[in-house]
MMTF fields as JSON, N, C-alpha, C and O atoms, coordinates in Angstrom:
{
  "mmtfVersion": "1.0.0",
  "mmtfProducer": "UNKNOWN",
  "numBonds": 339,
  "numAtoms": 340,
  "numGroups": 85,
  "numChains": 1,
  "numModels": 1,
  "chainsPerModel": [1],
  "groupsPerChain": [85],
  "chainIdList": ["A"],
  "bondAtomList": [4, 2, 8, 6, 12, 10, 16, 14, 20, 18, 24, 22, 28, 26, 32, 30, 36, 34, 40, 38, 44, 42, 48, 46, 52, 50, 56, 54, 60, 58, 64, 62, 68, 66, 72, 70, 76, 74, 80, 78, 84, 82, 88, 86, 92, 90, 96, 94, 100, 98, 104, 102, 108, 106, 112, 110, 116, 114, 120, 118, 124, 122, 128, 126, 132, 130, 136, 134, 140, 138, 144, 142, 148, 146, 152, 150, 156, 154, 160, 158, 164, 162, 168, 166, 172, 170, 176, 174, 180, 178, 184, 182, 188, 186, 192, 190, 196, 194, 200, 198, 204, 202, 208, 206, 212, 210, 216, 214, 220, 218, 224, 222, 228, 226, 232, 230, 236, 234, 240, 238, 244, 242, 248, 246, 252, 250, 256, 254, 260, 258, 264, 262, 268, 266, 272, 270, 276, 274, 280, 278, 284, 282, 288, 286, 292, 290, 296, 294, 300, 298, 304, 302, 308, 306, 312, 310, 316, 314, 320, 318, 324, 322, 328, 326, 332, 330, 336, 334],
  "bondOrderList": [1, 1, 1, 1, 1, 1, 1, 1, 1, 1, 1, 1, 1, 1, 1, 1, 1, 1, 1, 1, 1, 1, 1, 1, 1, 1, 1, 1, 1, 1, 1, 1, 1, 1, 1, 1, 1, 1, 1, 1, 1, 1, 1, 1, 1, 1, 1, 1, 1, 1, 1, 1, 1, 1, 1, 1, 1, 1, 1, 1, 1, 1, 1, 1, 1, 1, 1, 1, 1, 1, 1, 1, 1, 1, 1, 1, 1, 1, 1, 1, 1, 1, 1, 1],
  "groupList": [{"groupName": "MET", "atomNameList": ["N", "CA", "C", "O"], "elementList": ["N", "C", "C", "O"], "formalChargeList": [0, 0, 0, 0], "bondAtomList": [1, 0, 2, 1, 3, 2], "bondOrderList": [1, 1, 2], "singleLetterCode": "M", "chemCompType": "L-PEPTIDE LINKING"}, {"groupName": "LYS", "atomNameList": ["N", "CA", "C", "O"], "elementList": ["N", "C", "C", "O"], "formalChargeList": [0, 0, 0, 0], "bondAtomList": [1, 0, 2, 1, 3, 2], "bondOrderList": [1, 1, 2], "singleLetterCode": "K", "chemCompType": "L-PEPTIDE LINKING"}, {"groupName": "ILE", "atomNameList": ["N", "CA", "C", "O"], "elementList": ["N", "C", "C", "O"], "formalChargeList": [0, 0, 0, 0], "bondAtomList": [1, 0, 2, 1, 3, 2], "bondOrderList": [1, 1, 2], "singleLetterCode": "I", "chemCompType": "L-PEPTIDE LINKING"}, {"groupName": "THR", "atomNameList": ["N", "CA", "C", "O"], "elementList": ["N", "C", "C", "O"], "formalChargeList": [0, 0, 0, 0], "bondAtomList": [1, 0, 2, 1, 3, 2], "bondOrderList": [1, 1, 2], "singleLetterCode": "T", "chemCompType": "L-PEPTIDE LINKING"}, {"groupName": "ASN", "atomNameList": ["N", "CA", "C", "O"], "elementList": ["N", "C", "C", "O"], "formalChargeList": [0, 0, 0, 0], "bondAtomList": [1, 0, 2, 1, 3, 2], "bondOrderList": [1, 1, 2], "singleLetterCode": "N", "chemCompType": "L-PEPTIDE LINKING"}, {"groupName": "SER", "atomNameList": ["N", "CA", "C", "O"], "elementList": ["N", "C", "C", "O"], "formalChargeList": [0, 0, 0, 0], "bondAtomList": [1, 0, 2, 1, 3, 2], "bondOrderList": [1, 1, 2], "singleLetterCode": "S", "chemCompType": "L-PEPTIDE LINKING"}, {"groupName": "LEU", "atomNameList": ["N", "CA", "C", "O"], "elementList": ["N", "C", "C", "O"], "formalChargeList": [0, 0, 0, 0], "bondAtomList": [1, 0, 2, 1, 3, 2], "bondOrderList": [1, 1, 2], "singleLetterCode": "L", "chemCompType": "L-PEPTIDE LINKING"}, {"groupName": "TYR", "atomNameList": ["N", "CA", "C", "O"], "elementList": ["N", "C", "C", "O"], "formalChargeList": [0, 0, 0, 0], "bondAtomList": [1, 0, 2, 1, 3, 2], "bondOrderList": [1, 1, 2], "singleLetterCode": "Y", "chemCompType": "L-PEPTIDE LINKING"}, {"groupName": "GLN", "atomNameList": ["N", "CA", "C", "O"], "elementList": ["N", "C", "C", "O"], "formalChargeList": [0, 0, 0, 0], "bondAtomList": [1, 0, 2, 1, 3, 2], "bondOrderList": [1, 1, 2], "singleLetterCode": "Q", "chemCompType": "L-PEPTIDE LINKING"}, {"groupName": "PRO", "atomNameList": ["N", "CA", "C", "O"], "elementList": ["N", "C", "C", "O"], "formalChargeList": [0, 0, 0, 0], "bondAtomList": [1, 0, 2, 1, 3, 2], "bondOrderList": [1, 1, 2], "singleLetterCode": "P", "chemCompType": "L-PEPTIDE LINKING"}, {"groupName": "GLU", "atomNameList": ["N", "CA", "C", "O"], "elementList": ["N", "C", "C", "O"], "formalChargeList": [0, 0, 0, 0], "bondAtomList": [1, 0, 2, 1, 3, 2], "bondOrderList": [1, 1, 2], "singleLetterCode": "E", "chemCompType": "L-PEPTIDE LINKING"}, {"groupName": "ASP", "atomNameList": ["N", "CA", "C", "O"], "elementList": ["N", "C", "C", "O"], "formalChargeList": [0, 0, 0, 0], "bondAtomList": [1, 0, 2, 1, 3, 2], "bondOrderList": [1, 1, 2], "singleLetterCode": "D", "chemCompType": "L-PEPTIDE LINKING"}, {"groupName": "HIS", "atomNameList": ["N", "CA", "C", "O"], "elementList": ["N", "C", "C", "O"], "formalChargeList": [0, 0, 0, 0], "bondAtomList": [1, 0, 2, 1, 3, 2], "bondOrderList": [1, 1, 2], "singleLetterCode": "H", "chemCompType": "L-PEPTIDE LINKING"}, {"groupName": "VAL", "atomNameList": ["N", "CA", "C", "O"], "elementList": ["N", "C", "C", "O"], "formalChargeList": [0, 0, 0, 0], "bondAtomList": [1, 0, 2, 1, 3, 2], "bondOrderList": [1, 1, 2], "singleLetterCode": "V", "chemCompType": "L-PEPTIDE LINKING"}, {"groupName": "CYS", "atomNameList": ["N", "CA", "C", "O"], "elementList": ["N", "C", "C", "O"], "formalChargeList": [0, 0, 0, 0], "bondAtomList": [1, 0, 2, 1, 3, 2], "bondOrderList": [1, 1, 2], "singleLetterCode": "C", "chemCompType": "L-PEPTIDE LINKING"}, {"groupName": "ARG", "atomNameList": ["N", "CA", "C", "O"], "elementList": ["N", "C", "C", "O"], "formalChargeList": [0, 0, 0, 0], "bondAtomList": [1, 0, 2, 1, 3, 2], "bondOrderList": [1, 1, 2], "singleLetterCode": "R", "chemCompType": "L-PEPTIDE LINKING"}, {"groupName": "TRP", "atomNameList": ["N", "CA", "C", "O"], "elementList": ["N", "C", "C", "O"], "formalChargeList": [0, 0, 0, 0], "bondAtomList": [1, 0, 2, 1, 3, 2], "bondOrderList": [1, 1, 2], "singleLetterCode": "W", "chemCompType": "L-PEPTIDE LINKING"}, {"groupName": "PHE", "atomNameList": ["N", "CA", "C", "O"], "elementList": ["N", "C", "C", "O"], "formalChargeList": [0, 0, 0, 0], "bondAtomList": [1, 0, 2, 1, 3, 2], "bondOrderList": [1, 1, 2], "singleLetterCode": "F", "chemCompType": "L-PEPTIDE LINKING"}, {"groupName": "ALA", "atomNameList": ["N", "CA", "C", "O"], "elementList": ["N", "C", "C", "O"], "formalChargeList": [0, 0, 0, 0], "bondAtomList": [1, 0, 2, 1, 3, 2], "bondOrderList": [1, 1, 2], "singleLetterCode": "A", "chemCompType": "L-PEPTIDE LINKING"}, {"groupName": "GLY", "atomNameList": ["N", "CA", "C", "O"], "elementList": ["N", "C", "C", "O"], "formalChargeList": [0, 0, 0, 0], "bondAtomList": [1, 0, 2, 1, 3, 2], "bondOrderList": [1, 1, 2], "singleLetterCode": "G", "chemCompType": "PEPTIDE LINKING"}],
  "groupTypeList": [0, 1, 0, 2, 3, 1, 3, 4, 0, 1, 5, 6, 7, 8, 1, 6, 1, 9, 10, 7, 1, 8, 2, 6, 5, 11, 12, 3, 2, 1, 7, 9, 5, 13, 14, 4, 10, 6, 2, 15, 1, 6, 8, 11, 4, 13, 5, 16, 17, 8, 6, 10, 13, 10, 11, 13, 5, 3, 6, 13, 3, 17, 3, 11, 12, 5, 6, 7, 1, 6, 3, 18, 4, 11, 2, 0, 17, 19, 11, 2, 17, 6, 8, 11, 10],
  "groupIdList": [1, 2, 3, 4, 5, 6, 7, 8, 9, 10, 11, 12, 13, 14, 15, 16, 17, 18, 19, 20, 21, 22, 23, 24, 25, 26, 27, 28, 29, 30, 31, 32, 33, 34, 35, 36, 37, 38, 39, 40, 41, 42, 43, 44, 45, 46, 47, 48, 49, 50, 51, 52, 53, 54, 55, 56, 57, 58, 59, 60, 61, 62, 63, 64, 65, 66, 67, 68, 69, 70, 71, 72, 73, 74, 75, 76, 77, 78, 79, 80, 81, 82, 83, 84, 85],
  "secStructList": [7, 7, 7, 7, 7, 4, 4, 4, 1, 7, 7, 2, 2, 2, 2, 5, 7, 2, 2, 2, 2, 2, 2, 2, 2, 2, 2, 2, 6, 6, 1, 2, 2, 2, 2, 2, 2, 2, 2, 2, 2, 2, 2, 2, 7, 1, 1, 4, 4, 4, 1, 7, 2, 2, 2, 2, 2, 2, 2, 2, 2, 2, 6, 6, 7, 7, 4, 4, 4, 1, 7, 2, 2, 2, 2, 2, 2, 7, 6, 6, 6, 5, 7, 7, 7],
  "xCoordList": [0.842, 0.0, 0.886, 1.846, 0.58, 1.364, 0.995, -0.182, 1.997, 1.774, 1.634, 2.431, 0.639, 0.424, 1.193, 1.005, 2.057, 2.824, 2.692, 2.214, 3.118, 3.051, 3.882, 3.551, 4.958, 5.842, 5.215, 5.586, 4.267, 3.654, 2.222, 1.479, 1.851, 0.544, 0.733, 1.756, -0.245, -0.168, -0.392, -1.218, 0.357, 0.149, -1.12, -1.621, -1.623, -2.788, -2.489, -3.368, -1.252, -0.891, -0.965, -1.406, -0.538, -0.619, -2.076, -2.407, -2.942, -4.364, -5.139, -6.248, -4.568, -5.245, -5.529, -4.675, -6.721, -7.079, -6.132, -5.748, -5.75, -4.779, -5.142, -4.263, -6.417, -6.802, -6.501, -6.2, -6.579, -6.286, -4.781, -4.321, -4.029, -2.567, -2.138, -1.281, -2.752, -2.418, -2.814, -2.061, -3.976, -4.43, -3.471, -3.096, -3.071, -2.114, -0.788, -0.182, -0.344, 0.909, 0.816, 1.757, -0.304, -0.502, -0.491, 0.088, -1.125, -1.182, 0.157, 0.379, 1.041, 2.347, 3.164, 4.0, 2.925, 3.65, 3.323, 4.216, 2.042, 1.62, 1.67, 1.923, 1.426, 1.38, 2.299, 1.824, 3.605, 4.515, 4.539, 4.52, 4.58, 4.716, 3.467, 3.58, 2.293, 1.049, 0.849, 0.542, 1.018, 0.789, 1.837, 1.506, 3.083, 4.131, 3.935, 4.19, 3.484, 3.209, 2.054, 2.119, 1.004, -0.127, 0.302, -0.068, 1.067, 1.562, 2.412, 2.295, 3.258, 4.097, 3.227, 3.492, 2.197, 1.311, 0.583, 0.408, 0.161, -0.498, 0.467, 0.064, 1.731, 2.738, 3.127, 3.485, 3.06, 3.489, 2.409, 2.7, 1.173, 0.071, -0.616, -0.683, -1.126, -1.801, -3.309, -4.047, -3.764, -5.18, -5.701, -5.026, -6.888, -7.532, -7.644, -7.588, -7.806, -7.977, -6.704, -6.755, -5.583, -4.327, -4.193, -3.32, -5.052, -5.014, -5.71, -6.595, -5.286, -5.955, -7.057, -7.05, -7.984, -9.091, -8.534, -9.074, -7.48, -6.87, -6.371, -6.484, -5.825, -5.337, -6.489, -6.382, -7.587, -8.759, -9.325, -9.706, -9.377, -9.867, -9.0, -9.519, -7.706, -6.784, -6.996, -7.012, -7.156, -7.395, -8.701, -8.756, -9.734, -11.019, -10.845, -11.349, -10.14, -9.929, -9.191, -9.618, -8.09, -7.277, -7.865, -7.45, -8.813, -9.449, -10.755, -11.51, -11.007, -12.164, -13.515, -14.465, -13.581, -14.863, -15.53, -14.864, -16.836, -17.585, -17.85, -18.363, -17.504, -17.699, -19.163, -19.466, -20.061, -21.488, -21.994, -23.034, -21.26, -21.687, -21.061, -21.452, -20.1, -19.475, -20.368, -21.09, -20.301, -21.069, -20.274, -19.086, -20.938, -20.254, -19.134, -18.066, -19.369, -18.339, -17.145, -16.009, -17.394, -16.288, -15.37, -14.147, -15.944, -15.159, -14.547, -13.37, -15.335, -14.871, -13.936, -13.038, -14.135, -13.355, -12.581, -11.826, -12.759, -12.035, -12.569, -11.86, -13.821, -14.371, -14.214, -13.867, -14.456, -14.393, -12.949, -12.722, -11.989, -10.596, -9.76, -8.787, -10.134, -9.298, -9.838, -11.047, -8.894, -9.257, -9.805, -9.406, -10.716, -11.209, -10.072, -9.286, -10.01, -8.936, -9.367, -8.586],
  "yCoordList": [-1.182, 0.0, 1.244, 1.318, 2.2, 3.424, 4.385, 4.661, 4.884, 5.837, 7.253, 7.67, 7.964, 9.342, 10.279, 10.28, 11.071, 12.065, 13.404, 13.494, 14.435, 15.781, 15.872, 16.641, 15.096, 15.19, 14.623, 15.033, 13.685, 13.156, 13.651, 13.121, 14.664, 15.295, 16.598, 17.27, 16.939, 18.195, 19.372, 19.318, 20.428, 21.664, 22.344, 22.033, 23.27, 24.04, 24.786, 24.942, 25.247, 25.952, 25.009, 25.408, 23.77, 22.794, 22.46, 22.18, 22.487, 22.191, 23.39, 23.229, 24.576, 25.797, 25.737, 25.321, 26.15, 26.151, 27.076, 28.126, 26.694, 27.476, 28.949, 29.811, 29.243, 30.647, 31.484, 32.672, 30.884, 31.615, 31.755, 32.748, 30.776, 30.911, 32.089, 32.888, 32.174, 33.255, 34.612, 35.578, 34.693, 35.956, 36.399, 37.57, 35.472, 35.818, 36.264, 37.23, 35.559, 35.931, 37.342, 38.128, 37.657, 38.988, 40.081, 41.148, 39.81, 40.793, 40.944, 41.937, 39.966, 40.02, 41.228, 41.74, 41.671, 42.828, 44.089, 44.866, 44.29, 45.498, 45.353, 46.325, 44.133, 43.881, 42.708, 41.668, 42.871, 41.732, 41.099, 39.873, 41.901, 41.302, 40.52, 39.416, 41.071, 40.401, 39.128, 38.072, 39.228, 38.066, 36.982, 35.797, 37.374, 36.374, 35.666, 34.466, 36.392, 35.775, 34.787, 33.697, 35.147, 34.245, 33.005, 31.887, 33.194, 32.056, 31.143, 29.921, 31.713, 30.909, 30.082, 28.901, 30.7, 29.968, 28.848, 27.76, 29.103, 28.064, 26.934, 25.772, 27.262, 26.244, 25.447, 24.274, 26.067, 25.424, 24.57, 23.817, 24.678, 23.962, 23.01, 23.259, 21.912, 20.912, 20.874, 20.245, 21.532, 21.526, 22.96, 23.84, 23.171, 24.486, 24.958, 26.156, 23.992, 24.317, 24.879, 25.418, 24.761, 25.307, 26.8, 27.464, 27.321, 28.752, 29.544, 29.043, 30.776, 31.684, 32.435, 32.497, 32.991, 33.742, 34.846, 35.091, 35.5, 36.568, 36.051, 36.748, 34.843, 34.261, 34.035, 34.359, 33.479, 33.24, 34.576, 34.708, 35.551, 36.878, 37.501, 38.105, 37.354, 37.895, 37.203, 37.854, 35.89, 35.154, 35.599, 35.79, 35.764, 36.236, 37.616, 37.87, 38.494, 39.857, 39.873, 40.541, 39.141, 39.192, 38.409, 38.604, 37.538, 36.805, 37.459, 36.904, 38.648, 39.453, 38.773, 38.993, 37.949, 37.357, 38.253, 38.933, 38.245, 38.941, 37.943, 36.85, 38.317, 37.436, 37.034, 35.928, 37.913, 37.65, 36.62, 35.998, 36.441, 35.484, 34.102, 33.149, 33.986, 32.691, 31.86, 32.392, 30.563, 29.67, 29.392, 29.704, 28.812, 28.419, 27.42, 27.478, 26.515, 25.541, 26.204, 25.764, 27.257, 27.989, 28.571, 28.518, 29.112, 29.756, 28.728, 28.822, 27.762, 26.803, 25.74, 25.273, 25.353, 24.258, 24.637, 23.82, 25.865, 26.317, 25.746, 25.732, 25.267, 24.574, 25.342, 24.745, 26.623, 27.402, 27.598, 27.817, 27.518, 27.808, 26.574, 26.677, 25.423, 24.23, 23.276, 23.138, 22.616, 21.614, 20.381, 20.074, 19.68, 18.427, 17.411, 17.34, 16.647, 15.651, 14.337, 13.385],
  "zCoordList": [0.0, 0.0, 0.0, 0.767, -0.835, -0.955, 0.163, 0.396, 0.843, 1.938, 1.363, 0.523, 1.812, 1.355, 2.268, 3.485, 1.667, 2.419, 1.73, 0.599, 2.42, 1.845, 0.573, -0.329, 0.493, -0.662, -1.93, -3.03, -1.804, -3.02, -3.222, -4.049, -2.462, -2.641, -3.416, -3.282, -4.211, -4.962, -4.029, -3.118, -4.271, -3.51, -4.019, -5.1, -3.224, -3.66, -4.953, -5.801, -5.106, -6.332, -7.533, -8.61, -7.351, -8.445, -8.763, -9.915, -7.762, -7.945, -8.495, -9.005, -8.393, -8.827, -10.327, -11.11, -10.718, -12.136, -12.892, -12.376, -14.118, -14.897, -15.052, -15.013, -15.227, -15.417, -14.17, -14.286, -12.99, -11.762, -11.549, -10.985, -11.992, -11.95, -12.83, -12.452, -14.004, -14.936, -14.37, -14.493, -13.756, -13.168, -12.069, -12.009, -11.201, -10.139, -10.732, -10.266, -11.757, -12.423, -13.012, -12.896, -13.634, -14.214, -13.141, -13.342, -12.013, -10.926, -10.196, -9.503, -10.352, -9.693, -10.162, -9.418, -11.371, -11.909, -11.115, -10.778, -10.818, -10.115, -8.593, -7.882, -8.096, -6.644, -6.281, -5.824, -6.482, -6.326, -4.932, -4.82, -3.88, -2.556, -2.15, -1.617, -2.393, -2.014, -2.833, -2.28, -4.131, -4.996, -4.782, -4.748, -4.638, -4.407, -3.076, -2.97, -2.06, -0.761, -0.875, -0.306, -1.597, -1.783, -2.569, -2.213, -3.615, -4.405, -3.524, -3.613, -2.683, -1.782, -0.841, -0.621, -0.291, 0.625, -0.105, 0.443, -1.327, -2.113, -2.448, -2.506, -2.667, -2.965, -1.722, -1.825, -0.566, 0.679, 1.337, 2.266, 0.87, 1.522, 0.555, -0.649, 1.109, 0.292, 0.543, -0.215, 1.583, 1.937, 2.052, 2.586, 1.552, 1.628, 3.068, 3.346, 3.995, 5.411, 6.047, 7.152, 5.375, 5.882, 5.603, 6.162, 4.745, 4.432, 5.533, 6.228, 5.665, 6.594, 5.842, 4.613, 6.58, 5.98, 5.078, 3.999, 5.501, 4.711, 3.357, 2.349, 3.332, 2.078, 1.1, -0.083, 1.602, 0.757, 0.272, -0.891, 1.154, 0.79, -0.308, -1.246, -0.188, -1.201, -2.54, -3.584, -2.51, -3.751, -4.401, -5.616, -3.614, -4.135, -4.766, -5.86, -4.084, -4.577, -5.913, -6.855, -5.991, -7.207, -8.375, -9.518, -8.107, -9.204, -9.638, -10.436, -9.096, -9.504, -9.288, -10.039, -8.253, -7.877, -6.851, -6.07, -6.865, -5.836, -4.718, -4.958, -3.52, -2.372, -2.244, -1.797, -2.629, -2.52, -3.523, -3.308, -4.614, -5.629, -5.439, -6.114, -4.533, -4.276, -3.36, -2.518, -3.542, -2.676, -1.401, -1.315, -0.431, 0.808, 0.492, 1.1, -0.445, -0.82, -1.493, -1.317, -2.26, -2.894, -1.831, -1.964, -0.801, 0.254, 1.203, 1.551, 1.615, 2.612, 2.042, 2.742, 0.783, 0.208, -1.051, -1.578, -1.54, -2.727, -4.022, -5.029, -4.018, -5.183, -6.499, -7.518, -6.493, -7.731, -8.224, -9.414, -7.313, -7.637, -7.991, -8.738, -7.463, -7.604, -8.657, -8.844, -9.347, -10.333, -9.625, -8.502, -10.283, -9.742, -9.755, -10.699, -8.706, -8.632, -9.217, -9.237]
}
C-alpha cells in the first residue's frame, strides 16, 4: 500500500485552475509582494484548510470574484478555484 505524504501530494498551487494561476501571475507585476506571498502559501500547503481567511480573501480579490456570488463551498473548500482531482 502506498503511503500518502506531503511530498507526493499536490500543492494548492498545483491544484489551482490554470486561469487563476495566470491571473495571479498577471497581478504580480503590479502587486509583487502580495501576490508572491499568496503564491508561496499556495505552494506550501496541500489543503484548503491550511489557508488563513486573509489568504482566501486575497485570492477572491485578485481573481475578480464577488464574495457575494461565491457559494459556501467555494469559500470553505475552494471549489471554484481548484481543479477536480
